[in-house]
C-alpha positions in Angstrom: -75.0 9.6 9.0 -72.9 11.4 6.7 -74.3 14.9 8.0 -74.0 13.5 11.6 -70.2 12.7 10.9 -69.7 16.1 9.3 -71.2 17.6 12.3 -69.1 15.9 14.8 -65.7 16.9 12.7 -66.9 20.3 12.5 -67.3 20.3 16.4 -63.9 18.8 17.1 -62.0 21.1 14.9 -64.1 24.0 16.4 -63.2 22.6 19.7 -59.4 22.2 18.5 -59.3 25.8 17.4 -60.7 26.9 20.6 -58.3 25.1 22.7 -55.2 26.4 20.7 -56.5 29.9 21.3 -57.1 29.8 24.7 -53.4 28.3 25.2 -52.0 31.2 23.4 -53.9 33.8 25.5 -53.4 31.9 28.8 -49.6 31.9 27.8 -49.2 35.8 26.7 -51.2 37.4 29.5 -48.6 37.1 32.2 -46.1 38.6 30.0 -48.4 41.3 28.9 -49.0 42.4 32.1 -45.4 42.1 32.9 -44.6 44.1 30.0 -47.1 47.0 30.5 -46.5 47.3 34.2 -42.7 48.1 33.2 -43.6 50.2 30.8 -45.5 52.3 33.1 -42.7 52.4 35.7 -40.6 53.6 32.4 -43.0 56.2 31.7 -43.4 57.2 35.4 -39.9 57.1 36.8 -37.7 57.1 33.5 -36.6 60.8 32.6 -35.4 61.5 29.0 -32.2 63.4 30.6 -31.1 59.9 32.2 -31.6 58.4 29.2 -29.5 60.6 27.0 -27.0 60.1 29.7 -26.3 56.7 29.7 -27.0 55.7 26.0 -24.1 55.8 23.9 -24.3 58.4 20.9 -22.5 56.2 18.3 -25.2 54.2 16.4 -23.4 51.3 16.4 -22.6 50.9 20.2 -26.1 52.2 21.1 -27.5 49.4 18.7 -25.1 46.5 20.9 -26.1 48.4 24.0 -29.8 47.8 23.0 -29.0 44.0 22.0 -28.0 43.3 25.5 -30.5 45.0 27.6 -32.9 42.2 26.9 -30.9 40.2 29.4 -32.1 42.2 32.0 -36.0 41.9 31.2 -37.9 38.7 31.4 -40.5 39.3 28.9 -41.6 37.1 25.8 -42.5 38.6 22.5 -46.1 39.7 23.5 -44.7 41.8 26.2 -41.9 43.4 24.5 -44.1 45.6 22.5 -45.2 48.0 24.8 -41.8 48.5 26.6 -40.2 49.2 23.6 -42.9 51.7 22.6 -42.1 53.6 25.5 -38.5 53.5 25.7 -38.7 55.2 22.0 -41.1 57.7 23.4 -38.5 58.5 25.9 -35.7 58.9 23.4 -34.3 56.0 22.8 -32.8 56.1 19.6 -34.8 53.7 16.9 -32.0 51.4 16.2 -31.6 50.6 19.9 -35.0 50.2 20.9 -35.7 47.9 17.8 -32.5 45.8 18.7 -34.1 45.7 22.4 -37.4 44.5 21.2 -35.5 42.0 18.4 -33.5 40.3 20.9 -35.4 40.7 24.4 -37.5 37.7 24.0 -34.4 35.6 23.1 -31.4 36.2 25.4 -33.1 36.8 28.8 -32.1 34.1 31.2 -35.5 32.4 31.4 -35.8 31.6 27.4 -32.2 30.8 27.4 -32.5 28.2 30.1 -35.7 26.8 28.6 -33.2 26.1 25.5 -30.8 24.6 27.7 -33.4 22.2 29.3 -34.9 21.5 25.9 -31.7 20.4 24.0 -30.9 17.8 26.6 -28.8 20.1 29.2 -26.8 21.4 26.5 -26.0 25.0 25.8 -24.9 24.4 22.2 -28.2 25.4 21.2 -28.9 27.9 23.8 -25.5 29.9 22.7 -26.2 29.4 19.0 -29.5 31.1 19.6 -28.4 34.1 21.5 -25.7 34.6 18.8 -28.2 34.3 15.8 -30.5 36.8 17.1 -27.7 39.3 18.2 -26.3 39.2 14.7 -29.8 39.6 13.3 -30.8 41.9 15.6 -28.0 44.2 15.0 -27.7 44.1 11.5 -31.7 44.6 11.0 -31.6 47.6 13.8 -28.7 49.5 11.8 -30.3 49.0 8.5 -33.7 50.4 9.7 -32.1 53.5 11.3 -30.5 54.8 8.3 -34.0 53.9 6.1 -36.3 55.7 8.6 -34.6 58.5 10.4 -37.7 59.5 11.9 -39.6 57.8 14.6 -42.2 55.5 12.6 -45.0 55.8 14.9 -48.8 55.6 13.6 -50.4 59.2 13.5 -52.2 58.3 17.6 -48.9 57.0 18.6 -47.4 60.3 17.4 -49.8 62.4 19.0 -49.1 60.4 22.3 -45.3 60.8 22.1 -45.5 64.8 21.5 -47.3 65.1 24.5 -44.9 63.6 26.7 -42.0 65.5 25.3 -44.1 68.6 25.6 -44.5 67.8 29.2 -41.1 67.0 29.8 -39.8 70.4 28.6 -41.7 72.0 31.7 -39.1 73.7 33.9 -38.2 71.5 36.8 -38.2 74.5 39.2 -42.2 75.0 38.3 -43.8 71.5 38.6 -42.4 69.7 42.0 -42.0 66.2 41.8 -45.4 64.1 43.2 -45.7 62.2 46.2 -44.6 58.6 45.7 -48.3 57.3 46.1 -49.3 59.2 43.4 -46.3 58.4 41.0 -47.7 54.4 41.5 -51.2 55.0 41.0 -49.9 56.6 37.7 -47.9 53.4 36.7 -51.2 51.5 37.5 -53.0 53.6 35.5 -50.5 53.7 32.6 -50.3 50.0 33.1 -54.2 49.3 32.5 -54.6 52.0 29.5 -51.2 49.9 27.6 -53.1 46.5 28.3 -56.5 47.1 26.6 -54.5 48.9 24.1 -51.9 46.0 23.3 -54.5 43.3 24.4 -56.8 43.7 21.7 -54.1 42.7 19.0 -53.1 40.2 20.8 -56.6 38.5 21.1 -57.0 38.6 17.3 -53.5 37.6 16.5 -54.2 34.4 18.4 -57.3 33.5 16.7 -55.8 34.1 13.5 -52.9 32.0 14.5 -54.8 29.4 16.1 -57.2 29.4 12.9 -54.2 28.7 10.7 -52.8 25.9 12.9 -56.0 24.3 13.0 -56.8 24.6 9.3 -53.2 24.4 7.7 -51.6 20.7 8.5 -48.0 21.2 9.8 -47.1 18.1 7.9 -48.1 19.6 4.6 -45.1 22.3 5.1 -42.5 19.7 6.4 -42.7 18.0 3.2 -41.5 21.1 1.7 -37.9 21.4 3.1 -36.1 19.4 1.0 -32.7 21.4 1.4 -31.2 23.7 3.5 -33.0 27.0 1.6 -36.3 25.7 1.6 -35.7 23.8 5.4 -35.2 27.2 6.8 -37.9 29.4 4.9 -39.9 26.3 6.2 -39.2 26.6 9.9 -39.6 30.5 9.3 -42.9 30.0 8.3 -43.8 27.5 11.0 -42.6 29.7 13.6 -44.3 32.8 12.2 -47.6 30.4 12.0 -47.5 28.7 15.5 -46.9 32.0 17.1 -45.3 30.0 20.3 -44.0 31.7 23.6 -40.4 32.8 23.3 -40.1 30.6 26.6 -41.8 27.3 25.5 -41.1 27.2 21.6 -37.4 25.6 22.2 -39.4 22.2 23.2 -41.4 22.2 20.1 -38.0 22.8 18.1 -36.3 20.0 19.8 -39.1 17.8 18.7 -37.8 18.6 14.8 -34.0 17.5 15.2 -35.0 14.1 13.2 -36.4 16.3 10.4 -34.4 19.6 10.0 -30.9 20.4 10.5 -29.4 22.4 13.2 -29.5 25.6 10.6 -33.4 25.5 10.2 -34.0 24.8 13.8 -31.8 28.1 14.5 -34.1 29.8 12.0 -37.1 28.6 14.0 -36.1 29.8 17.3 -34.7 33.3 16.0 -37.6 34.3 13.8 -40.8 33.1 15.8 -39.8 35.3 19.0 -38.9 38.1 17.0 -41.9 37.7 14.4 -45.0 35.8 14.8 -48.6 36.7 14.1 -49.4 37.9 17.3 -46.7 40.6 17.5 -47.1 42.0 14.2 -50.6 43.0 14.9 -49.5 44.3 18.0 -46.4 46.3 15.9 -49.1 47.5 13.7 -51.0 49.5 16.4 -47.7 50.6 17.3 -45.9 51.7 14.1 -47.0 52.4 10.4 -47.4 49.5 8.2 -44.7 50.5 5.8 -42.2 50.1 8.8 -43.6 46.9 9.8 -43.4 45.5 6.6 -39.6 46.5 6.1 -38.9 45.0 9.5 -40.5 41.6 8.7 -38.8 41.4 5.7 -35.1 42.0 6.7 -35.8 39.8 9.9 -36.5 37.2 7.7 -33.9 37.8 5.1 -31.0 38.0 8.2 -32.6 35.2 9.9 -32.2 33.0 6.8 -29.0 33.9 5.9 -27.4 33.6 9.5 -29.4 30.0 9.8 -27.4 28.9 6.5 -24.2 30.1 8.1 -25.1 28.2 11.4 -25.5 25.0 9.0 -22.3 25.4 7.6 -20.5 26.1 11.0 -22.1 23.4 13.0 -24.2 21.0 10.9 
């Protein structure tokens, strides 16, 4: 009888893990598809010369531009990585590209409207979330640009970028622009290759996140939030572990209003879309490990500091 009970518990746990895993995959796939299609369009139709014209040369100004571009990209944290990789490969400076990658999943209109709805049709939390994300992304991106003067791609990524650059150096007079049908086919081909390249990290990340959610009780983490600092740290850890889509996380965050301060909730809403288990593995598939570790550390510290400021100003 006891063995039968254990078997029943085991099956229920496994079913719970499977449900969480599949929900993450189904939630992320549409945005992955959107991301790889946009990546393919950038690869095919956006030239390095055009980017050089529109991107400010000033480090701080171009970082601000990167922070604001995400308004026009309805992508979550899953789909933003391939877009960022392609933009960097096309000549966008590291600080502008990372700023876009960090803010894009937060400041796009869909996410801000979802936050507005989740917090009782109030723009207060949506504006706090957007402002905190821009501040964190700006400082993290500028610091990274000084720490990593060269693009920190992995070797395989570096080779791909070098080939793209070499192709771009071919004189225009020698290579005529291919017909539109051929270019659209190139977009589709690139999107398919990118989807399978990124998708394997999504699946692995979703499996790890689902396992942690299944076997590590959330309540045990919530009890650790006894003051402002530990509360924000607990919410940062929860955001990382839960790996929610940025278009749905506000509804989960709003359920914590009775247990956590507005500063701690802002930490959850900012850190999760920037860094979670799924996109950490995607980042490791594109960038060197040292860069990813530095990025995560900077985002964590910056989010903690900004959340404490939010708690002081709006708590």
